[in-house]
BANU-567882 format. One line per 10 residues: their letters; for each residue y, x, z of N, C-alpha, C, O. Coordinates in pm, 1 decimal. Example, Ala and Ser with C-alpha at 12.3 -4.5 7.8 and 13.67 -1.06 7.14 Angstrom:
% BANU-567882
AS	-569.0/1319.0/780.0/-450.0/1230.0/780.0/-330.0/1320.0/780.0/-331.9/1423.6/846.5; -225.0/1285.0/708.0/-106.0/1367.0/714.0/3.0/1290.0/787.0/113.8/1340.9/803.9
END
This chain:
% BANU-567882
MTPSLRLYIP	10563.7/4287.9/4425.3/10606.6/4382.5/4526.6/10699.9/4486.0/4463.2/10668.5/4542.4/4358.3; 10811.8/4510.0/4525.5/10907.5/4608.3/4477.3/10857.9/4748.3/4512.3/10824.5/4774.8/4627.8; 10852.7/4837.6/4414.3/10805.0/4973.1/4445.0/10902.2/5045.7/4537.7/11024.0/5031.4/4527.0; 10844.5/5124.1/4629.0/10929.7/5203.6/4716.9/10942.9/5346.7/4666.3/11028.0/5422.3/4713.0; 10857.5/5383.7/4569.8/10859.0/5519.1/4513.8/10868.4/5515.3/4362.2/10837.3/5414.7/4298.5; 10911.5/5625.6/4306.8/10907.1/5646.8/4162.7/10870.5/5792.7/4138.6/10887.1/5877.9/4225.9; 10820.4/5819.9/4017.9/10794.9/5957.8/3976.4/10927.7/6018.6/3932.2/11006.1/5954.6/3862.2; 10951.6/6140.4/3973.0/11075.0/6210.4/3939.6/11036.2/6347.0/3882.8/10975.2/6428.5/3952.0; 11071.4/6371.0/3758.6/11044.6/6501.3/3697.2/11150.8/6598.8/3748.7/11269.1/6583.8/3718.2; 11108.6/6698.0/3826.4/11207.5/6785.7/3889.2/11277.7/6877.4/3789.9/11224.3/6913.5/3685.0
RPEDGRFYVK	11399.0/6913.0/3828.0/11480.8/7008.0/3753.2/11484.3/7138.4/3832.2/11447.4/7139.7/3949.6; 11527.4/7246.5/3771.1/11529.7/7374.8/3843.1/11601.4/7368.4/3977.7/11557.5/7431.5/4073.9; 11708.8/7294.7/3985.7/11785.2/7288.2/4110.3/11716.2/7208.3/4220.7/11764.4/7206.0/4333.9; 11604.4/7142.9/4189.8/11531.3/7065.3/4289.2/11427.9/7147.7/4364.8/11354.7/7093.9/4448.0; 11421.0/7275.7/4337.3/11318.4/7361.8/4396.5/11321.5/7371.9/4547.3/11220.8/7406.1/4609.2; 11434.2/7343.1/4606.5/11444.7/7350.8/4753.0/11340.3/7261.9/4820.5/11281.8/7301.1/4921.4; 11316.4/7141.9/4765.4/11217.2/7052.9/4825.9/11076.4/7111.8/4812.6/10997.9/7107.2/4907.3; 11045.0/7166.2/4696.5/10913.3/7226.9/4676.3/10891.9/7340.2/4777.2/10787.3/7347.2/4841.6; 10989.7/7427.2/4790.4/10979.5/7539.9/4883.6/10963.9/7488.4/5026.6/10884.0/7542.2/5103.2; 11039.6/7384.6/5063.2/11030.8/7326.7/5197.5/10889.1/7276.0/5224.2/10834.3/7300.2/5331.7
MMTDPATMAY	10829.6/7206.3/5127.9/10693.1/7155.1/5146.7/10591.6/7268.1/5156.3/10506.1/7267.6/5244.8; 10600.5/7364.6/5066.0/10501.1/7471.5/5059.6/10507.8/7568.1/5177.0/10413.5/7643.8/5200.1; 10619.3/7566.6/5252.3/10633.8/7655.0/5368.2/10624.7/7578.9/5500.2/10650.3/7636.1/5606.1; 10588.7/7451.7/5495.2/10577.3/7370.8/5615.6/10431.3/7367.9/5661.7/10347.5/7308.7/5593.7; 10398.4/7430.9/5776.6/10258.3/7435.8/5821.8/10194.2/7298.7/5839.9/10075.2/7283.3/5812.4; 10269.5/7199.0/5885.4/10210.4/7065.6/5903.7/10173.5/7003.0/5768.9/10070.7/6936.1/5758.0; 10255.4/7024.0/5667.9/10227.3/6970.4/5534.9/10110.9/7043.9/5470.7/10026.7/6981.6/5406.0; 10104.6/7175.2/5487.6/10008.4/7257.7/5414.9/9880.3/7287.4/5493.1/9797.7/7365.4/5445.5; 9861.2/7229.0/5609.5/9744.0/7258.9/5692.4/9612.4/7242.2/5617.1/9518.3/7318.1/5640.3; 9604.3/7144.3/5527.8/9481.1/7122.5/5450.3/9445.4/7244.4/5365.8/9329.4/7263.0/5329.2
NAPWFPPDGC	9542.3/7325.3/5335.6/9529.0/7439.0/5245.5/9489.1/7568.4/5318.5/9469.5/7671.6/5254.4; 9477.1/7563.3/5451.6/9451.6/7683.1/5532.7/9326.2/7762.0/5492.8/9328.4/7884.8/5500.8; 9216.9/7696.8/5449.9/9100.7/7778.1/5410.4/9129.7/7874.0/5294.3/9064.5/7977.6/5281.8; 9225.9/7840.4/5210.8/9257.0/7923.7/5094.9/9376.2/8015.0/5118.4/9387.6/8120.6/5056.3; 9465.7/7973.7/5208.9/9583.9/8053.3/5241.8/9598.3/8061.5/5394.1/9684.8/7996.3/5452.5; 9511.1/8143.5/5458.7/9517.5/8153.7/5604.5/9649.4/8218.0/5648.6/9706.6/8295.3/5571.8; 9698.6/8189.9/5766.2/9634.2/8106.9/5867.6/9675.6/7959.8/5863.6/9607.0/7875.7/5921.6; 9787.8/7926.6/5795.4/9843.1/7791.8/5806.6/9848.0/7712.8/5676.4/9895.3/7599.2/5675.5; 9799.7/7771.1/5565.6/9797.0/7701.9/5437.8/9923.2/7714.8/5355.4/9927.4/7670.5/5240.6; 10026.1/7774.8/5412.4/10153.0/7786.1/5341.1/10141.3/7882.5/5223.1/10070.8/7983.2/5230.1
IPDPESEWED	10210.9/7850.0/5116.1/10210.1/7931.3/4994.6/10295.1/8055.8/5019.6/10409.9/8043.9/5062.4; 10240.1/8176.6/4993.3/10309.0/8300.9/5029.0/10445.1/8322.2/4961.1/10538.5/8368.7/5026.3; 10458.1/8290.2/4835.1/10583.5/8315.0/4763.8/10623.3/8187.9/4688.2/10611.4/8182.3/4565.8; 10670.4/8086.1/4760.9/10695.3/7956.6/4697.3/10805.7/7959.5/4591.6/10802.5/7879.6/4498.0; 10902.5/8049.0/4604.3/11008.5/8055.5/4503.2/10951.0/8097.1/4368.4/10986.7/8040.3/4265.2; 10862.5/8195.8/4369.0/10797.6/8239.3/4245.9/10705.8/8130.1/4191.1/10700.4/8107.2/4070.3; 10633.8/8063.2/4281.1/10547.4/7951.7/4240.3/10629.4/7841.3/4174.5/10585.5/7780.8/4076.6; 10748.9/7815.0/4228.4/10836.0/7713.2/4172.4/10875.7/7748.6/4029.9/10873.3/7662.7/3941.8; 10911.7/7872.5/4006.8/10949.0/7916.7/3871.9/10831.1/7901.0/3775.8/10848.9/7855.1/3663.0; 10710.6/7938.8/3819.9/10590.6/7923.9/3737.1/10562.1/7776.6/3707.9/10524.6/7740.7/3596.3
LLSGWIGREP	10580.0/7692.9/3808.2/10556.2/7550.4/3791.1/10652.3/7492.2/3687.3/10610.7/7416.6/3599.5; 10777.9/7526.8/3697.0/10876.3/7475.7/3601.1/10842.4/7517.2/3458.4/10847.0/7435.0/3366.8; 10808.6/7643.2/3439.6/10783.0/7691.6/3303.1/10646.5/7650.4/3250.4/10629.8/7633.7/3129.6; 10548.4/7633.7/3338.6/10412.8/7605.3/3292.9/10367.9/7461.9/3301.3/10264.7/7426.4/3244.1; 10443.4/7376.8/3371.9/10397.2/7240.5/3394.2/10490.3/7133.6/3340.1/10443.1/7034.3/3284.8; 10618.8/7150.4/3354.1/10713.3/7046.1/3314.6/10716.6/7034.7/3161.9/10736.3/7133.7/3091.5; 10697.0/6911.7/3112.1/10696.9/6887.4/2968.9/10568.9/6929.8/2898.6/10570.2/6950.7/2777.3; 10460.0/6942.8/2970.0/10331.8/6988.3/2912.5/10227.3/6876.7/2904.0/10108.0/6904.2/2890.9; 10271.8/6751.6/2911.4/10178.4/6640.1/2904.0/10116.2/6632.1/2764.5/10185.9/6662.8/2667.8; 9993.3/6593.9/2748.3/9899.3/6548.0/2849.1/9810.2/6658.1/2906.5/9719.0/6627.3/2983.2
ERFYAFLQRV	9832.4/6783.5/2872.9/9750.2/6891.1/2929.4/9771.3/6905.0/3079.5/9676.8/6930.3/3154.2; 9896.5/6888.3/3123.4/9929.6/6895.8/3265.1/10056.7/6817.7/3291.4/10143.3/6804.3/3204.9; 10065.6/6766.4/3413.5/10178.3/6684.2/3452.8/10211.7/6713.4/3598.0/10122.6/6731.8/3680.9; 10341.2/6717.5/3628.2/10387.1/6740.5/3765.3/10511.7/6656.7/3789.8/10600.3/6649.1/3704.7; 10517.7/6594.0/3906.9/10636.7/6516.5/3944.1/10649.0/6510.8/4095.4/10550.1/6520.1/4168.1; 10772.0/6495.3/4140.7/10796.5/6463.0/4280.7/10779.4/6312.3/4297.1/10796.2/6235.8/4202.1; 10746.0/6271.3/4418.4/10751.3/6131.1/4456.4/10886.6/6110.6/4522.8/10918.6/6175.0/4622.7; 10965.7/6020.3/4466.1/11101.3/5997.5/4514.6/11112.4/5855.9/4570.9/11074.3/5758.8/4505.6; 11164.5/5845.7/4691.6/11186.5/5715.0/4752.3/11301.3/5645.4/4679.5/11408.2/5703.8/4661.6; 11279.6/5522.6/4638.0/11377.9/5447.7/4560.6/11502.0/5416.3/4644.0/11613.8/5424.6/4593.0
SDGAFVGDVN	11484.7/5381.1/4769.5/11596.5/5333.5/4852.0/11706.6/5436.5/4872.9/11824.4/5400.9/4876.7; 11669.9/5564.3/4886.7/11771.6/5665.4/4916.7/11762.8/5791.0/4830.6/11843.1/5882.8/4847.0; 11666.2/5796.0/4739.2/11653.2/5911.4/4650.2/11587.1/6032.3/4712.6/11577.6/6136.7/4648.1; 11540.5/6021.3/4837.3/11476.3/6134.7/4903.9/11339.6/6162.2/4842.8/11268.8/6069.6/4803.0; 11302.9/6289.8/4835.5/11169.9/6329.6/4790.3/11074.9/6323.9/4909.7/11108.3/6369.7/5019.0; 10955.8/6267.0/4887.6/10859.1/6251.9/4996.5/10727.3/6323.7/4969.0/10640.8/6328.3/5056.5; 10710.3/6379.3/4850.2/10586.6/6449.0/4816.5/10583.6/6482.5/4669.6/10683.8/6471.2/4599.0; 10464.8/6524.5/4624.0/10448.0/6552.1/4481.6/10308.8/6513.0/4435.3/10216.8/6497.9/4515.7; 10295.1/6496.8/4304.0/10168.0/6463.0/4240.4/10153.5/6547.8/4114.2/10251.8/6594.9/4057.0; 10029.6/6565.6/4072.9/10005.0/6640.9/3950.1/9867.0/6609.6/3896.2/9780.1/6559.3/3967.4
YHKSRDGKRY	9849.1/6640.1/3770.2/9715.1/6648.1/3712.4/9717.8/6757.8/3607.6/9822.6/6790.5/3552.1; 9600.6/6814.1/3581.6/9590.3/6918.2/3479.5/9447.2/6924.2/3427.4/9351.1/6894.4/3498.3; 9437.0/6963.4/3302.6/9306.0/6979.8/3240.5/9236.7/7099.6/3304.6/9298.3/7204.3/3324.5; 9109.2/7083.9/3336.7/9033.3/7192.3/3398.8/9014.9/7307.4/3299.7/9033.7/7291.4/3179.1; 8978.0/7422.6/3353.2/8959.2/7542.3/3268.0/8857.3/7518.8/3157.3/8874.1/7567.7/3045.6; 8750.4/7443.0/3188.4/8648.5/7417.6/3086.2/8687.7/7302.1/2993.3/8616.5/7273.7/2897.0; 8800.0/7235.8/3021.3/8849.5/7129.6/2934.7/8774.2/6998.8/2944.3/8796.6/6909.3/2862.9; 8684.5/6985.0/3042.3/8600.3/6865.8/3049.9/8652.6/6758.7/3145.1/8600.3/6647.3/3148.2; 8754.6/6791.6/3221.9/8805.3/6694.6/3317.7/8951.6/6721.1/3347.3/9006.1/6826.0/3313.1; 9014.3/6622.9/3412.0/9152.4/6637.0/3456.9/9151.5/6632.1/3609.2/9124.1/6528.0/3668.8
DMGIVIYAPE	9181.7/6745.2/3670.9/9190.7/6752.6/3815.4/9330.1/6708.5/3858.4/9428.8/6734.4/3789.6; 9336.6/6641.8/3972.6/9465.5/6591.1/4018.7/9488.9/6632.9/4162.4/9397.8/6675.3/4233.5; 9614.6/6619.4/4202.5/9650.2/6650.1/4339.5/9767.9/6565.1/4383.9/9847.6/6518.3/4302.6; 9776.6/6546.6/4513.2/9888.9/6476.2/4574.7/9914.1/6539.8/4710.0/9820.8/6567.7/4785.3; 10040.8/6562.4/4740.0/10081.3/6613.9/4870.6/10196.7/6526.6/4919.6/10296.0/6507.5/4849.3; 10182.2/6474.7/5039.9/10291.1/6401.0/5103.9/10348.8/6492.1/5212.0/10275.9/6543.5/5296.9; 10479.8/6511.1/5207.7/10549.4/6592.9/5306.3/10520.1/6536.7/5445.3/10535.7/6416.7/5467.7; 10478.2/6621.4/5538.3/10427.7/6576.8/5668.5/10518.0/6475.8/5739.8/10465.5/6377.8/5792.5; 10651.3/6493.6/5744.7/10733.3/6393.4/5813.6/10731.5/6254.8/5747.3/10775.5/6157.0/5807.8; 10681.7/6245.9/5625.1/10679.4/6119.1/5551.5/10541.4/6053.2/5551.0/10523.6/5947.2/5490.9
RGKGYAKEGL	10444.3/6115.0/5617.2/10308.2/6060.3/5618.3/10300.5/5935.5/5705.8/10382.2/5914.3/5795.4; 10199.1/5853.3/5676.5/10176.8/5732.1/5754.1/10263.6/5614.8/5712.1/10272.2/5515.3/5784.1; 10327.8/5625.2/5596.6/10416.8/5518.7/5548.6/10365.0/5451.0/5422.2/10435.9/5371.5/5360.5; 10240.2/5482.6/5383.4/10181.6/5421.6/5264.2/10216.4/5492.5/5134.3/10182.8/5443.8/5026.4; 10282.9/5606.5/5143.2/10326.8/5675.9/5022.2/10211.6/5736.6/4942.1/10220.5/5746.2/4819.7; 10104.8/5777.4/5008.2/9993.0/5838.5/4934.8/9929.5/5738.4/4839.2/9903.2/5770.5/4723.3; 9905.1/5617.7/4887.7/9843.4/5515.5/4802.2/9935.5/5481.1/4685.7/9891.3/5474.8/4571.0; 10062.8/5458.9/4714.9/10157.3/5425.9/4608.6/10173.0/5542.9/4512.1/10181.4/5523.0/4390.9; 10177.0/5664.9/4565.4/10188.5/5783.2/4480.2/10068.2/5800.5/4388.8/10083.5/5836.4/4272.0; 9948.2/5775.0/4441.3/9827.9/5782.8/4356.7/9832.4/5677.9/4246.2/9794.0/5705.8/4132.6
RLLADRAFRI	9878.4/5559.0/4278.1/9890.9/5454.8/4175.0/9991.2/5496.2/4066.9/9966.4/5477.3/3947.8; 10103.1/5552.1/4108.8/10201.8/5598.5/4010.9/10144.2/5707.7/3921.4/10166.3/5708.0/3800.3; 10069.8/5800.8/3982.3/10009.2/5908.0/3903.8/9905.2/5851.1/3806.8/9901.7/5889.7/3690.0; 9820.5/5759.4/3855.1/9718.9/5699.4/3768.1/9784.2/5620.7/3654.7/9740.2/5629.7/3540.1; 9887.9/5544.2/3685.3/9958.5/5472.0/3579.0/10011.4/5568.3/3474.0/9996.3/5544.9/3354.1; 10072.7/5675.3/3518.8/10126.8/5775.4/3425.4/10013.9/5836.0/3341.1/10023.1/5841.9/3218.5; 9909.3/5880.0/3407.5/9798.7/5947.1/3338.7/9729.3/5855.2/3238.2/9703.1/5895.3/3124.8; 9700.1/5733.6/3279.5/9620.2/5644.0/3196.4/9702.8/5560.4/3098.7/9662.3/5543.7/2983.6; 9815.0/5508.8/3140.8/9893.9/5419.7/3055.4/9988.8/5494.8/2961.9/10011.9/5450.8/2849.2; 10042.9/5605.6/3006.7/10139.9/5678.7/2924.5/10075.4/5795.6/2851.8/10089.3/5809.0/2730.3
DGIPRLNNDF	10003.9/5881.2/2927.0/9948.0/6002.5/2867.1/9808.9/5982.8/2807.6/9760.7/6068.6/2733.7; 9743.7/5870.0/2839.2/9616.8/5835.1/2777.3/9500.2/5926.5/2809.7/9408.0/5938.9/2729.1; 9501.9/5991.1/2926.4/9389.0/6077.8/2958.8/9267.6/5993.2/2996.9/9284.5/5879.4/3040.8; 9146.8/6045.0/2981.5/9027.2/5963.3/3003.3/8986.5/5943.7/3148.9/8929.5/5839.9/3182.5; 9014.4/6042.0/3237.5/8971.4/6029.1/3377.5/9047.6/6127.0/3464.2/9096.2/6229.9/3417.2; 9057.1/6093.0/3591.9/9112.8/6182.3/3692.8/9002.1/6219.3/3790.5/8920.0/6135.2/3826.9; 9000.2/6344.1/3832.2/8904.0/6392.9/3929.9/8978.5/6457.5/4045.3/9084.4/6517.5/4027.0; 8921.6/6444.4/4165.0/8975.1/6516.2/4280.0/8859.3/6555.7/4369.1/8767.6/6477.0/4392.7; 8864.2/6677.4/4418.0/8762.5/6732.3/4506.9/8832.8/6781.8/4633.1/8935.1/6849.8/4625.4; 8777.6/6747.3/4748.7/8833.3/6796.7/4873.9/8727.9/6787.2/4983.6/8621.3/6728.7/4964.1
ETARDAAYHV	8759.0/6845.1/5098.5/8665.8/6851.9/5209.8/8631.4/6711.5/5260.8/8717.5/6623.9/5268.7; 8504.7/6692.6/5294.9/8458.7/6562.3/5344.0/8528.7/6521.2/5473.5/8534.7/6402.2/5504.5; 8580.8/6615.5/5548.4/8648.5/6585.8/5675.3/8785.3/6521.1/5655.8/8844.2/6473.1/5752.7; 8836.1/6518.8/5536.2/8970.0/6462.7/5511.4/8959.7/6311.3/5488.7/8972.6/6262.6/5376.4; 8936.3/6238.8/5598.2/8913.3/6094.0/5593.3/9028.6/6016.3/5531.1/9005.8/5927.1/5449.5; 9150.9/6048.6/5568.2/9265.8/5974.0/5514.6/9272.8/5988.4/5363.3/9294.7/5890.3/5292.2; 9254.3/6110.1/5313.9/9257.0/6132.5/5168.4/9145.1/6053.2/5100.7/9166.3/5990.8/4996.7; 9027.1/6056.3/5160.1/8913.1/5983.3/5103.9/8943.9/5833.2/5093.1/8922.5/5772.3/4988.3; 8993.8/5774.8/5201.6/9017.8/5630.6/5202.4/9127.9/5588.2/5105.6/9118.0/5482.0/5044.1; 9231.1/5668.2/5091.4/9338.0/5629.5/4998.8/9289.7/5639.3/4853.8/9328.3/5557.0/4770.9
HKAIGFRETG	9206.7/5737.6/4822.2/9150.5/5746.6/4686.8/9060.3/5626.4/4658.2/9068.2/5565.9/4551.3; 8975.0/5592.9/4754.1/8885.6/5478.9/4736.5/8965.1/5349.0/4720.2/8924.1/5260.5/4645.0; 9076.9/5337.1/4789.2/9157.7/5214.7/4785.0/9213.5/5186.1/4646.4/9238.9/5070.3/4613.2; 9233.1/5289.4/4564.6/9283.3/5260.9/4429.7/9173.5/5267.2/4324.4/9201.7/5255.1/4205.2; 9047.2/5286.3/4367.1/8937.1/5275.1/4273.2/8857.4/5400.2/4244.9/8761.5/5394.1/4168.0; 8892.4/5513.9/4303.7/8810.5/5633.7/4282.8/8670.9/5608.5/4337.7/8654.2/5537.7/4437.0; 8572.2/5666.1/4273.4/8434.6/5655.2/4322.1/8376.8/5795.4/4338.7/8417.8/5890.1/4271.5; 8281.7/5805.8/4428.8/8215.8/5934.5/4454.0/8124.3/5969.1/4338.4/8051.8/5883.7/4287.5; 8128.2/6095.0/4297.1/8034.9/6142.1/4195.1/7942.9/6249.7/4250.1/7854.1/6297.8/4179.6; 7963.6/6287.7/4376.0/7876.4/6385.6/4437.8/7941.7/6452.2/4556.7/8059.0/6430.8/4587.2
EENGIIHLEL	7861.2/6534.0/4623.1/7907.9/6612.1/4736.9/7828.8/6741.5/4739.6/7707.5/6742.6/4718.7; 7899.2/6849.8/4765.7/7833.6/6979.9/4768.1/7908.7/7072.4/4862.5/8030.2/7089.1/4851.9; 7834.1/7132.7/4955.7/7892.1/7229.1/5049.8/8014.9/7175.9/5122.8/8113.0/7248.1/5140.5; 8009.5/7049.5/5165.0/8119.6/6991.1/5240.5/8237.8/6947.2/5156.2/8342.3/6911.0/5210.1; 8222.5/6949.9/5024.4/8328.2/6906.6/4932.9/8281.6/6778.6/4864.1/8172.8/6773.4/4806.8; 8365.4/6676.0/4870.9/8333.2/6549.8/4803.2/8401.5/6548.1/4667.0/8514.4/6594.9/4652.2; 8332.5/6494.3/4569.0/8384.1/6485.0/4431.5/8411.4/6337.3/4401.5/8323.7/6252.1/4416.1; 8534.2/6309.4/4359.5/8575.7/6173.6/4327.9/8626.1/6166.4/4184.9/8677.7/6263.8/4130.2; 8609.9/6047.8/4125.1/8651.2/6029.2/3986.0/8701.6/5886.5/3966.5/8653.3/5792.2/4029.1; 8799.8/5873.8/3878.2/8850.7/5743.6/3835.7/8870.9/5750.2/3685.6/8945.9/5834.7/3636.9
TREEYLASSE	8804.1/5661.1/3610.8/8820.3/5661.5/3465.8/8934.4/5568.5/3426.6/8974.9/5479.7/3501.6; 8983.1/5592.4/3308.6/9091.1/5508.9/3253.7/9046.5/5362.7/3246.8/9120.9/5272.7/3285.9; 8926.8/5339.9/3197.5/8875.8/5203.5/3182.3/8863.4/5134.6/3317.6/8902.2/5018.6/3331.4; 8809.9/5204.3/3417.5/8795.1/5146.3/3551.2/8932.1/5108.9/3609.3/8950.2/5000.3/3664.4; 9025.9/5199.5/3596.0/9158.8/5175.9/3653.5/9229.7/5059.6/3584.0/9283.2/4970.2/3649.5; 9229.5/5061.9/3452.3/9299.7/4955.9/3378.5/9235.5/4820.0/3404.0/9306.9/4720.3/3415.4; 9104.3/4813.2/3413.0/9035.8/4687.2/3439.6/9069.1/4634.0/3578.8/9081.2/4512.9/3597.4; 9083.8/4722.9/3675.9/9110.8/4679.9/3813.1/9257.9/4648.2/3837.7/9290.9/4581.3/3935.6; 9345.6/4694.7/3751.1/9489.0/4674.7/3776.0/9549.5/4565.0/3689.7/9670.8/4544.4/3690.8; 9466.2/4495.5/3615.9/9519.0/4387.3/3529.1/9504.4/4252.0/3594.3/9543.1/4150.8/3535.9
END
């Protein structure tokens, strides 16, 4: 199967897409409990500058990339992972820009992130925690091999180890 997406390490001039995503209420609705009322990031330009200086080129401690559609070069979302504060796990995230949802990009984007994390950066596991009500997110994580490690206060905990992923993708 020909990939429809690739990981793209953003440059400073690519910040317009990040700002567009972070200020789009439909894209950021999942984030509303932390950034009321609509989940949008209050100062995305400043966040973009922090992301560039603190995340780009910091592998394997942290990784950030846009998801870029191969056919036309358009950005459709972003992915990341980073070592937790206690250093015991790597938390990950994926955001698909709302107009691009429903096209299979989340599953492909998660696979690209897992390939990068496990095959290139050699990290031991990826973790993601989110609200149990987010069915689509849950199903796409399960589809690439994440397994539940627990649930607490309406938050589900998922994990995928390097060994599990590599064994299932060979």
